[in-house]
N, C-alpha and C positions, 0 to 999 in steps of 0.2 A: 645251602644247609649249614647250620651252625655246627662246627666241629669242635668247638671249645669244650673241654671237660676240665673242671676244677675240683679241688677237694681231695677226697680219699684216693682216687685213682692216681692223682699226681704225686701223692705221698707214697703209695704202695708200689707203683711201677712208673717212676718218672722217666726212666730211660727205656726206649723201645725203638725197634726198627720197622715194625709193621703195625698198621692200625686201620680200623674201619669204624665209622660212626653212623648211627641211624637214630631217628627220633620219631615221635608220634604225639599227638594231642589226645588226652584222655579226660573225659568228663566224669571224674571221680575224685574222691579225697585222696591225699597222699597216703593215708593209712590203708585204704582199700587197694591202691596201686601197689604199695610195698607188699601187702599180703598176697596179691596176685603174682608179683615177680617171684616171691619165694615159693609159691604153689605151682608155678609153671613147670611142665614136663614135656619133653619132645613127643612123647607118646600121645599127647593131646591132639596132634596134627598129623594126619596120614601122609601128607607130602613131606614133612620134616622127617617123620619116622622112616619113610622110604629112602630119603637122601642119606640118612645116617646108616641105615642098613646096607645101602650100596657101598658107602665108604668102608664099612666094616666087612664086606664080603670076602676080600682076600684073606683077612686074618681068620675068619671063620672057616674058610676052606683049608687053610694051613693048620687049623686046630690051635691057634694061639689066642683066640678070643671066643668065649662061649657065654651063654647066659644073656643077660640084658644088654641093651645097647647103651652107648655113652649118653649120659643125660646130666641134668643139673645136679643130681645126687653125687656124681663123681667129682664135682667141684668142691672146693673148700671156701667158706665165707672167710675172707681175710680182713674185712672191715665193714662196719655199718655205722651210719650216723642217723639214728632215729628213722623217721619216714622220709628222709631226704636222699640218702645215698646208700648203696650197697655194692660191694666188690667181691666177685667170685674169682677163684684162681685154679689153675692147673699147671703142672710142670711135667714135661715129657719130651720125647723125641717124636713129635707129632707126625712126622713123615713116615714113621714105621707103621707097618700094617696094624699093629695093636696099640698104636699111639705112644708106646714106650713110657707110659705114665709112671711118675714117681710120687709116692705119698707125700702129702703136706700135713705134717702133724700140728702145725700152728702157723699163725700169721708171721711170727718171727722167723720160722724155718723158711717160709717163702721168701722173705726179705733177705735172709742170709744165705740163700742157695749158693753153693759153691761147685755144683756139678757143671762141668764145662761142656759136656756132650748133649745137654738138654736145653730146652727153652722154657721161659716162664710166660704164661698167658694170664692176663687179668681182664675180666669182663665186668665193667662197671655200669650201674644204672643210676642216673641222677634225676630226681624228680624236681622240676623247676615250677614253682607256683607262679601263676599269672594273676597278680592282684587286680581285683575288679572284674575278673572273668570266672565263669563256672567250670573252668578246665585247668589242667596242669599239663606241662610238656615233659615228656620222659625222653631222655637222651641216653642211649646205650653206646658205649665205646669199648671195643676190644683192642687190646694192645698185646704185642708179643715182643719179648726181649730175648734175643739170641746172643749170649755172652761172648762167643768167639767167632772168628771169621769162618771156621769150619762149620759151626752150627748154623750160621747165617746162610752159608752156601748150600747146606742140606735142606734148610727150611724154605728158602726162597722159591724153588720150583713148586713145592707143595702148596705154599701160600697162593701163588698165582693160579694154580690149578683149582684150588677149592674156594678161592675168594668169591666168585660169582654165586656159588651155592651157599656159602657162608652168609653172604649178604641177603640172599633170599630167606634163609633160615632166620636171621635176625629180624627181618621185616615181618615175617609170619609170626615170630615169637612176640614181637611188639603188638601185633594185631590181636593175638590170642590174649595177651595180658590186658589189653584194652577191653576186650569182650568180658573177661572175667571180672575186672575192676568195675566196669559200668553195670554189670549185672548185680554186683554186691550192693 
């Protein structure tokens, strides 16, 4: 599998300690693919919805999280290059029951984050055209930067526990985006 990601993600989060990459071929235009990426919501997929609800159950039982589940609406778009690439971001103490999210008022605030007890997460989608073919390849890469040894120590066990489910969610996300884009 091609794990190379270039462009905005390399500019927005060039330093990271944790990463996962997934890709899919989609028979749709870059415009339809980008529209589908922006329209995707976890609630579209019952398995993804269940996985996120299970992850959030401790916070809900403790009363620290209520209302809707974590979804793409909680991310901030920190960069977009036309219908080629988009990068979503979160900041937080993801190992905490309620994710310990910190608001991102702007892309500049994400880049300049000086909180040492939290991590920065960037999830990029890169649409690669395949000249002479009726399809495009979409690569998604998630990167996490833990700025201190203490934050890395706290995040690492969480990452290794959730990574298999995170990978499943990303693959199902890409499949749903493909269905949406090809239907358009």
